[in-house]
C-alpha positions in Angstrom: 0.0 0.0 0.0 1.5 3.3 -1.0 1.1 6.6 0.8 -0.4 9.5 -1.0 1.5 12.7 -1.5 -0.9 15.6 -0.5 0.3 19.0 -1.6 0.0 20.5 1.9 1.4 23.8 3.2 4.4 24.3 5.4 4.6 23.2 9.0 6.5 25.1 11.8 9.4 22.7 11.7 9.5 22.2 7.9 8.7 25.5 6.1 10.8 25.1 3.0 9.1 23.6 -0.1 11.2 22.0 -2.7 10.3 20.0 -5.9 11.8 16.7 -6.9 13.9 17.1 -10.1 15.4 13.6 -10.3 16.1 10.4 -8.2 19.4 8.7 -9.0 20.4 5.2 -7.7 23.9 5.2 -6.1 24.1 1.6 -4.9 21.7 -1.3 -4.7 20.0 0.3 -1.7 20.9 4.0 -1.8 19.3 6.8 -3.9 20.1 10.5 -4.2 17.1 12.8 -4.5 17.8 16.1 -6.3 15.5 19.0 -5.3 14.8 22.2 -7.0 14.7 25.1 -4.5 12.9 28.2 -5.7 14.0 30.3 -2.7 17.2 31.0 -0.9 18.1 28.1 1.4 21.2 28.7 3.5 23.2 25.8 4.8 26.8 24.8 5.6 28.5 21.8 4.1 27.8 18.7 6.3 24.6 19.9 7.8 21.3 18.0 7.7 17.6 18.8 7.6 14.4 17.3 8.9 12.1 16.0 6.1 8.4 15.9 6.4 7.5 12.3 5.3 4.4 12.1 3.1 4.1 15.8 3.9 3.0 15.0 7.4 3.8 17.3 10.3 3.9 14.3 12.6 6.3 12.1 10.7 9.8 13.5 10.4 13.2 12.1 9.5 16.6 13.6 9.5 18.8 13.4 6.4 22.2 15.0 5.5 22.2 17.6 2.8 24.7 15.8 0.5 24.9 18.7 -1.8 27.5 21.5 -1.3 26.4 25.2 -0.9 27.4 27.3 -3.9 28.5 24.4 -5.9 25.7 21.9 -6.4 23.0 22.5 -9.0 20.3 21.1 -6.6 19.7 20.5 -2.9 20.3 16.8 -2.6 19.4 14.1 0.0 21.1 10.7 -0.2 19.0 8.0 1.4 19.6 4.3 2.2 16.4 2.3 1.9 15.6 0.0 4.8 12.9 -2.6 4.6 11.3 -1.5 7.9 12.1 2.2 7.4 8.9 4.4 7.0 10.8 7.4 5.8 13.4 5.8 3.6 10.8 3.5 1.9 8.5 6.5 1.1 11.4 8.6 -0.2 12.8 5.9 -2.4 9.7 4.0 -3.5 6.7 6.4 -3.5 8.2 9.8 -4.1 8.5 10.7 -7.8 9.8 13.4 -10.0 7.6 16.5 -9.8 6.4 15.9 -6.2 7.1 18.4 -3.5 9.0 17.9 -0.2 9.0 20.1 2.9 12.3 20.5 4.7 13.3 22.2 7.9 16.0 24.8 8.0 19.5 23.4 8.0 20.6 21.9 11.3 23.7 20.5 12.9 27.2 21.4 14.1 29.0 18.8 12.1 30.4 21.0 9.4 33.9 22.2 8.3 32.7 25.7 9.0 33.1 24.8 12.7 36.3 22.9 12.2 38.5 25.3 10.2 41.7 23.7 9.0 43.6 23.0 5.8 44.6 19.5 6.6 41.8 16.9 7.3 41.2 13.2 7.8 37.6 12.5 6.8 36.6 9.0 7.9 33.2 7.6 7.0 31.3 4.3 7.1 28.2 3.5 5.0 25.8 6.4 4.6 28.1 8.4 6.9 29.9 9.4 3.7 27.1 11.9 2.8 28.3 14.9 4.9 31.9 13.9 4.2 31.2 14.3 0.4 29.4 17.6 1.0 32.4 19.0 2.9 35.1 17.5 0.6 33.5 18.9 -2.5 33.3 22.3 -0.9 36.7 22.4 0.6 38.5 21.3 -2.6 36.7 23.9 -4.7 37.2 26.8 -2.2 40.8 26.5 -1.0 43.7 25.2 -3.1 45.8 24.7 0.1 43.5 22.1 1.5 44.9 18.6 1.9 42.3 15.9 2.6 42.6 12.2 3.2 39.3 10.3 3.0 38.9 6.9 4.5 35.7 5.2 3.5 34.6 1.9 5.0 32.0 -0.2 3.2 30.6 -3.7 3.5 31.6 -4.6 -0.1 32.8 -2.7 -3.2 29.2 -2.4 -4.5 28.3 -0.2 -1.5 30.5 2.8 -2.4 28.2 5.8 -2.5 29.3 8.5 -5.0 31.8 6.0 -6.5 32.0 7.9 -9.8 32.3 11.3 -8.2 35.1 10.2 -5.9 37.2 9.1 -8.8 36.4 12.4 -10.7 37.5 14.4 -7.7 40.7 12.4 -7.2 41.6 13.0 -10.9 40.7 16.8 -10.6 42.6 17.3 -7.3 45.4 14.7 -7.4 47.6 16.8 -5.0 44.9 17.6 -2.5 42.6 14.6 -2.3 43.8 11.1 -1.2 41.4 8.2 -1.0 41.5 5.0 1.0 38.6 2.5 0.4 38.2 -0.4 2.8 35.8 -3.3 2.1 34.9 -5.7 4.9 34.0 -8.4 2.4 34.9 -9.3 -1.2 37.7 -6.7 -1.5 39.0 -6.0 -5.0 42.5 -4.7 -5.8 41.3 -1.1 -5.3 40.3 -1.8 -1.7 42.0 -2.7 1.5 40.4 -5.7 3.1 38.8 -5.8 6.5 38.1 -2.9 8.9 39.8 0.2 10.1 42.8 -0.4 12.4 45.6 1.4 14.0 48.2 -0.1 11.7 46.1 0.9 8.6 45.8 4.5 9.9 49.6 4.7 10.4 50.2 3.3 6.9 47.8 5.4 5.0 47.8 8.6 7.1 51.3 8.8 8.7 50.9 12.5 9.4 47.5 12.1 11.2 48.7 14.0 14.2 48.8 17.2 12.1 45.3 16.8 10.8 41.8 17.7 11.9 39.7 14.5 12.1 36.0 14.5 11.1 34.1 11.2 11.2 30.6 10.0 10.5 28.9 6.6 10.5 27.7 4.1 13.1 28.5 5.2 16.7 31.0 2.3 17.3 32.9 3.3 14.2 33.1 7.0 15.1 34.2 6.1 18.6 37.0 3.8 17.2 38.2 6.6 14.9 38.3 9.1 17.7 40.1 6.7 20.0 42.7 5.7 17.4 43.2 9.3 16.4 43.9 10.4 20.0 46.3 7.5 20.4 48.2 8.7 17.3 48.6 12.2 18.6 45.4 14.1 17.5 44.2 16.5 20.2 40.7 15.8 21.3 39.5 19.3 20.3 40.5 18.5 16.7 38.2 15.4 16.5 34.6 16.0 15.4 31.9 13.3 15.3 28.4 13.6 13.7 25.9 13.2 16.5 22.5 13.0 15.0 22.5 10.0 12.7 21.5 6.5 13.6 23.6 3.5 12.9 23.4 2.3 9.3 22.0 -1.0 10.3 19.5 0.4 12.8 15.8 0.7 12.0 14.7 3.9 10.4 12.9 5.2 13.5 11.3 8.6 14.1 13.7 11.4 14.7 15.2 11.2 18.2 13.0 13.1 20.7 13.9 15.2 23.7 11.8 16.6 26.5 11.3 20.4 26.6 10.0 21.5 30.0 8.3 24.9 30.5 8.3 25.8 34.1 5.4 28.4 34.1 2.8 27.1 33.5 4.3 23.6 33.8 4.4 21.7 30.4 6.4 18.8 29.2 6.8 18.8 25.4 8.3 16.1 23.1 10.3 17.7 20.3 12.9 16.5 17.7 16.5 16.6 18.7 18.2 19.3 16.6 15.2 21.5 16.2 15.5 25.2 17.1 13.9 26.3 20.4 11.7 28.7 18.4 10.4 26.0 16.0 9.7 23.7 19.0 7.7 26.3 20.8 5.7 27.3 17.7 5.0 23.7 16.8 3.4 23.2 20.2 1.5 26.5 20.0 3.5 28.2 22.8 3.4 32.0 22.4 6.7 33.5 21.5 7.6 36.8 19.9 9.9 36.4 17.0 10.6 39.1 14.4 13.8 38.6 12.4 14.2 34.9 13.1 18.0 35.2 12.4 19.5 36.0 15.7 19.7 39.8 15.1 16.7 41.6 16.7 16.6 39.8 20.1 12.8 39.7 20.3 12.8 35.9 21.0 15.1 36.1 24.1 14.2 33.1 26.4 15.8 31.9 29.6 17.0 28.3 29.9 17.4 26.9 33.4 19.2 23.7 32.3 19.7 21.5 29.3 21.9 20.4 26.4 21.8 22.9 23.5 24.0 24.9 21.2 23.6 28.5 20.0 24.6 30.1 16.7 24.0 33.7 17.8 24.1 35.7 21.0 24.3 39.1 19.1 21.9 41.1 21.3 22.5 39.4 24.6 24.7 41.0 27.3 27.3 38.9 29.2 25.1 39.1 32.3 22.1 37.7 30.3 24.2 34.9 28.9 25.5 34.0 32.4 21.8 33.9 33.6 21.0 31.4 30.8 19.3 33.6 28.3 19.3 32.5 24.6 17.8 33.6 21.4 15.1 31.0 20.6 15.6 31.3 16.9 19.4 30.5 17.3 19.2 27.9 20.0 19.5 24.2 18.7 18.1 21.7 21.2 20.4 18.6 21.6 19.0 17.1 24.8 16.4 17.5 27.5 16.0 21.2 28.3 14.1 23.2 31.0 12.9 26.7 30.4 12.1 29.3 33.1 
């Protein structure tokens, strides 16, 4: 039974309408969806967006924007289809060219804009390569001094996402881009066999201690990369892990939820991890004044008593207000349970 595609309007969390231009198969179970965006959609390489599945405000999934800002012709999502995945099955089996998708604003801190360097090790496993490609494409095009080593772990050689583009980039930037492909099974001569290891890192990236490390994939893989990198001399503040994505072999569940507690009057709200405080409040019909919505005017100033969150702007807040826990709701990204005054 297929799900219909109603042409609905925007929702508080997903206000950006885009139209499907094409759907391209990357591997036996991965597709890239290219979207035409008729309005300005700002994002940083490596960020992700929430996607309204079947244009429903209640069913959201998080996917990396695998395109690169200023370079890619389209906004793209690269999705692995899972048999029991509501979101991935709808996007890869039901969605068709000409349909519309509704996306949230870009989210996430896993971006080279927050890890400025000119020497990187980018380590990915499975679909974790999507933000890595977004960043590599952007870094190579924008700075001739960048030196990037990519390590990409896959189950077998048929699972290399963006296989053709990786080879094109390596040919175009032979002095800047260095590729290492590792296949757990059925490795061909172009692949190292097995899994990532300390010895392999030393062999392929002997200067790892001088690099900034960015890794994305299943949590155990990212943790192993981080541990090995530290053992080989990389400072912990130069190791960055993507935090939002589920493991590649995990069910395609609803976006992780957190509890947002409002003290007066007491309310406990369930909202998606990664959403802005402003979007979370508006989605639950909590009154909040917001004018510019870009961290400039200060009208959405809100006090946070406790919680796990990041902020992208404190432009109008005084040091005393920041010390007291005030944030700009439009520029506050919720990462864990949070309590408001």
